[in-house]
C-alpha positions as CSV (number, residue, x, y, z in Angstrom):
1,X,127.1,106.9,125.5
2,X,128.9,104.8,122.8
3,X,127.4,104.3,119.5
4,X,127.1,100.9,118.3
5,X,125.1,99.1,115.3
6,X,125.2,95.5,115.2
7,X,123.5,93.3,112.3
8,X,121.7,90.1,112.3
9,X,119.4,88.1,109.8
10,X,115.8,86.7,110.8
11,X,114.3,85.1,107.8
12,X,114.1,87.5,104.8
13,X,114.5,90.4,107.3
14,X,118.0,92.1,108.0
15,X,117.8,93.6,111.6
16,X,120.1,96.7,112.5
17,X,120.1,96.9,116.4
18,X,121.5,100.4,117.2
19,X,122.6,101.7,120.8
20,X,123.7,104.8,121.8
21,X,123.0,108.3,120.5
22,X,122.5,109.2,116.7
23,X,123.5,112.6,116.4
24,X,125.4,114.9,114.1
25,X,128.8,112.8,115.2
26,X,127.4,109.3,114.8
27,X,124.6,109.7,112.0
28,X,127.5,109.1,109.3
29,X,128.3,105.9,110.7
30,X,124.6,104.8,111.0
31,X,123.9,106.1,107.2
32,X,127.1,104.1,106.2
33,X,126.1,100.7,108.0
34,X,122.5,101.0,106.9
35,X,123.6,101.7,103.2
36,X,126.0,98.6,103.6
37,X,123.3,96.5,104.5
38,X,120.6,97.8,101.7
39,X,123.4,97.6,99.1
40,X,124.0,93.9,99.8
41,X,120.1,93.5,98.3
42,X,118.5,93.6,101.8
43,X,114.8,95.2,100.9
44,X,113.3,94.0,104.5
45,X,115.2,95.8,107.1
46,X,114.3,96.4,110.9
47,X,116.0,99.1,112.7
48,X,116.0,98.3,116.5
49,X,116.1,101.6,118.3
50,X,115.3,100.0,121.5
51,X,118.9,101.0,123.1
52,X,119.0,104.3,121.4
53,X,119.0,107.3,124.0
54,X,118.6,110.0,121.8
55,X,118.0,110.9,118.0
56,X,118.3,114.4,116.5
57,X,117.2,115.5,112.9
58,X,120.4,114.2,111.1
59,X,119.8,110.7,112.5
60,X,115.7,111.1,111.6
61,X,117.1,112.2,108.1
62,X,119.1,109.0,107.8
63,X,116.1,107.0,108.5
64,X,113.9,108.9,105.9
65,X,116.8,108.4,103.2
66,X,116.6,104.6,103.9
67,X,113.0,104.4,103.7
68,X,112.9,106.2,100.3
69,X,115.6,104.1,98.8
70,X,114.5,100.4,100.2
71,X,110.6,101.6,99.1
72,X,111.8,102.5,95.9
73,X,113.2,99.1,95.4
74,X,110.1,97.5,96.5
75,X,111.1,96.9,100.1
76,X,110.0,97.8,103.6
77,X,111.4,99.2,106.8
78,X,110.2,98.7,110.1
79,X,111.2,100.3,113.5
80,X,111.2,98.9,117.0
81,X,111.0,101.4,119.9
82,X,110.5,100.8,123.5
83,X,111.2,104.1,125.0
84,X,108.5,106.6,125.4
85,X,110.8,109.6,124.4
86,X,111.9,108.3,121.5
87,X,108.3,106.8,120.5
88,X,106.9,110.3,121.0
89,X,109.6,111.9,119.0
90,X,108.7,109.5,116.0
91,X,104.9,110.2,116.7
92,X,105.5,114.2,116.6
93,X,107.6,113.9,113.5
94,X,104.9,111.9,111.8
95,X,107.4,109.2,111.3
96,X,104.8,106.8,112.5
97,X,102.8,107.5,109.5
98,X,105.6,106.3,107.0
99,X,106.9,103.3,109.0
100,X,105.4,100.6,111.0
101,X,106.8,101.1,114.8
102,X,106.9,98.0,116.8
103,X,107.4,97.3,120.4
104,X,109.7,94.2,119.9
105,X,111.9,92.9,117.1
106,X,109.7,89.5,116.9
107,X,106.7,91.5,116.2
108,X,108.3,93.4,113.5
109,X,109.8,90.3,111.6
110,X,106.4,88.6,112.0
111,X,104.4,88.0,109.0
112,X,101.9,90.7,108.6
113,X,99.2,88.2,108.3
114,X,100.0,86.5,111.6
115,X,100.9,89.9,113.5
116,X,97.5,91.7,113.1
117,X,98.2,95.6,113.6
118,X,101.5,96.5,114.5
119,X,102.1,97.3,118.0
120,X,102.6,101.1,118.5
């Protein structure tokens, strides 16, 4: 499957919609796009993985690196996942303890005071 990343904005949030597989071959492109967004000063980033079929340890490393960088600048990264396999991987690796994980982009960009608990 092809790899793709599109970037849109919603209020203070930059949304990266990722599609395909994030593995050794595509992780450098994912890292590059994510860094480019963060380098523009984005401190509130939603990474929509709902169209991702597979992510390996290299892709997970890209996510962790971005989390450290954005949080180091006082920001936040949120994930959107819908596939049970990907959601299971995020739980097994305990990324769900580091990041808020949502079922939809709308829930991820909602004001935490309005959204209540994150959808898991």
